N, C-alpha and C positions, 0 to 999 in steps of 0.2 A: 812389222816396222809401220809401214805406211798406213795401213788398215788399223790399225790402234792407232794413232797421229790423226790423223783424220775422225775419226768416233771422235777421239777427246775434246776436238776445237770444234767440231759440231753441235757434239752436245753442250760442252758450256756457255756457245755463242748462240742454239737456237737457231741450226742452218740445217736447211733441207736440202737446198738445191745447190752442188759441185760441180762449177766446170773445170775440165784438168786442158789447159791451153799452154803455149809455148811459143819463143821467139819467133823458132823459121824450123821447119820439117826438119826430122830425122832427130827430136829431141827424146824420141819414147814415149808419144801421149796413149797413141794406140799399145803399145804394148801393157803399159802400165795399167791401163783400164783393162784388155785381157787380163791380166793377171789380178785387178780387184773381184773380179767375176767370180773366178774363184777364191780368193781369200772371203767376201764375202759368202759364198754359199756353205763358206765354216763355219759361218755364225747364224744359230740358225734360228736363233731369235728376232733376228732382223730379216726386214724383207727389202731390199734394193733393185731399184732400177735404172738399168744402166744403159744409157741412150750413143748413139753414135751420129752427134750431127754435126760431123763434116760431112757435109755433102757433096763433094766436090770428087770423094774417092768411095772406094771400097773398103776401105783399111778395119776396122773393127771386123767387118765378115770374113776377111782374109785371116785376118792372125788369127781367129780362129776357128778356120777352117771348117766354114757356114755358109750357104749359100742361100737365098731367097727370095719371093717368089715378087716380093714387091721392097720399098727402100724408108725410110723413116720419112724423107719428103709426099712418098701415097701416105704416110700416114697425119702431117700435118697438113696436108691441102687435102684430108678426109676424104681421101678418095677408098681406104681402107683403115679400120681399127685396129687399134693396138691390139686387143684382145684376137686378133684375126694375124697380124703380124708376128707379135713379140715371142720370141723363142724362153722358154722357161731354162735356165741350167739351176737343179737340185731345185729342195722346196721354195726357196724364197728371194732366189735373184732370177728377176725378168732384164731377157737384153733388145732395145731395136738395135736394127743393121741397115745397112743397104746393099741394090743388088745392084745399083750403077748411079755413074755421076747425077744431078739433080742440074736443070737446065738454068732456075733461076736460082741458086742459094742463097745468096746473100739477103735478094728481097724475100725469099722466104721463112726465112731467121728471123729478120727484123719485123713480120706480121707480126698485126693484132689477131689471126687465127692462129698462129702459131702458140701465142701466151695462152691462146685458150683453151688448144687442145692440150697444152702442158696438164694445165689446171684440172682437165677430165681427166686423164690419165692417171695424175695422183689424186682426185677425188677416189677415182674406179678403186682404186689400187691400193691407195695407202702405203706407201710406201718408206718405212726409215728415212732413205735417202735419193736424190734421184741424183745421177751422175751424168753431165754430157760431155763424152768427149769432142774436143771441140779445134776446127782447123788453125791451122799455127797465125799468128798475129798478122806478124808482117805478112804473108800473101796475099792477104783481099783484107775487103771491109765486114766479112760474116760477122764476126765475134762482135763490133761496135754497137748492132743493136738489139741483137740477142743476149750480153749478160747482165743487162738491165732484171732479167728472168730471174737469176740466180743468186744464191743467197754469198757466193764468194768463189772466187777463181787459185784454184794450183798451179802454180807454174813452173813447165818441168823447165830445164834444161842440161845442156848434151856438154859432158866434159871434155877439155879440149876443144870444143868449136862455139858456143854459145861466151860472148864474151863478156865482162861485167856491164858494159854502155847498153849491149842488147838486153841481158838482165834487167837494170834499171830503166831501161825505156820499157819493158813490156811488165815491169811494178806499176810505174806510171800509167800507163795505158790503160790496165785493169783494175787501180785505183777510183779512177776516173768514174769507172762505172758500175762495180761493185766492194766487196771486200775483199781483199788479198787474203789468201789463205797460208798461205806458205811457196816455199820455192824449192823442189828439188832438186837436187843436183844427181843424174843421171849417169851411167857409164862409165862409172868413176874407180875406177882402178887401185886405185891406194889402201891400204892395208896396214895398219902399222903393229898389228900385230899382240895388242896388248892381252888377247884374251884365247887370242891361239887359233882363232877360227879365218878361213882363205874366204 
């Protein structure tokens, strides 16, 4: 469902770069990014690149149970090319993971070099979508310099833990920097039973 809605919004607005953000940790950004890897891999006619740009942790690699010699910080600092670092899943999805926390994530994400490297990756691989798993908004200033490089951001919220005030604040912060694609309420246990599905 999320893959389809994201594709509809992206096609309608001609968006190609999508950040996944959240007000705080624990909202399920990284698990969602991992599930999008699997989901987009089934859409064989569309190339997609999913990058873990939460450079303070090894989140997506841990969820996917993959270890890499390098991290995305090495790619952004041009110590290794994305062609050498990226992992392919299926025939149409490439993933960029982290192997250790970066020493200067905020400065790196805000740099002109990062903007250039992403443009080079996009030109070389020509994905229909580039999806970025970003750090939580309230944990650091990593997002503020970076979100100007994306077309939109999807905000993840955690049922029972993310407050309406936190969602409102996240929407305002994102809207100052890029387009808000939408808000996803994750970990929601409510089921009205209309269709009988669990």
